[in-house]
N, C-alpha and C positions, 0 to 999 in steps of 0.2 A: 504494500498501498505506499510505504514512502517512498517510492519513486514514480508512484504515476505524477505526483506533484514535478518530479522533473518533466516526466514526458510532456505536460500541458505546458511548462514554459520552449521546452524542443518543439512543439507542435507551434506556437505560434510563432516563435524564430524560422523553425526551416520551413515552416508554408505557405512564411510569407517570399520568401525566396524563390522556392519552387513554386510559386501564383507567378509570380511577376517573371519570373525565367520560360514560362510555359505556355502562360496566357494572354500575358500582359497588354500585347500588340491587337488583342482582337479586344481587348478590355481594358483602354489605359487609365480608368480610375481607380482599377486594384492596384495600380502601380504609384496612387499617390496617395491612397486610402488603406491606412498601418491599423484602422483602430479593432477590429474585429480582433487582426492579433494580436495587439498590446492589453485587450480582455481578456482572453486565453493566457499571456505571460502573466497578469494583474491576479489574475486565477492561481495558478501555480507558484507564485509568490504568497500570497495569502493560506492558501494551504499551506506552504514549506514555515512558514511564519506561526501556525497551528499547531503543526505537528513538533516543534521545537519547544513551546510552550507546554506542549501534552505530555512530551518526550519524561522520561526517568531521567533522573540524576547522572552524568557521567555518560550517555548515551551518544554519542559522536554523528552517528549516521543522520538524524535530522537534520541537523548544524553542518555538514559538509556538504548536505541536499538543498538546504536553504544557501549555501555561499556559494556553488554553482550555478542558482538559477539566478543569483545576482549577480553574477558576471554574466552570465548568458544575457539578461535583460541589460544589463550595461551594454555589451557588445552589440547587441541590438539594436539601440540606441544613436551609438556611435556608428554604427554601418548606415545609420535612417538618416541622421543629423548633423555626424559630424564629416564624416570620410567624402559621402558623394558633392559635397557643396561644392557650386559651384563662386569663384569670385566676383566680386562685384566688379562689373566696369560700365562705365557711362558711356550710352550712345549719345549719338549727334544731337543736339537740341532742335525742339521741334519749329517747322517754317526754314532750317538748314538744308539746301539743296545737299544729295547726296552725290557720295563722289565717283566718278564715271568709272564704269567696268562694265564686259563684255561676257558672256555667256554665250553656249549654242543653244538652240531650240531642239524642242522634237524631231525636225527635218535634217536638222545640220546645220544651218546657217545660224553664222554666228552674229547675235543682236550685240547693241549698243544700248546703254542707258543714255549715251547723248539724243539718242536716234529718236527720243520721245521728247525731248527739251519743246516745252510751250504746248503740249495735249495734257492730258492726263493720263494719268498710268497708277494702276494700283498694282503694290510688290508685292507678292506673298514668298517669304519665306517658313519652310520646314526645317525642325531641327535636325529630325531623323528620327528612328528607331533607337533607343538606347535600354 
């Protein structure tokens, strides 16, 4: 029973990454929403704390599992909120002309931004799949 608490935390941490790497392309909101996983992790931590409180004096297993759960939860938080953080970069100010660039369109023709000066143009940039 004491290992069930560790399994809750592991399922929350590993489940998030398993879902993100397998179905995030089809469900992008899953990638940005870790709340269900945090619920599993919180349940595992709460059960571990309860086990430590109920354990007989001198029993080390519940304390070790609580330490493992806290470490896994901290690692999960680091991976979500610390590791993949993109540094803040300031973009151009609103109203400033974009620098000229050229790209190849779907037909293989090179198109330059300068070709559209004086006309309305909507540019859409995709970050790509991450």
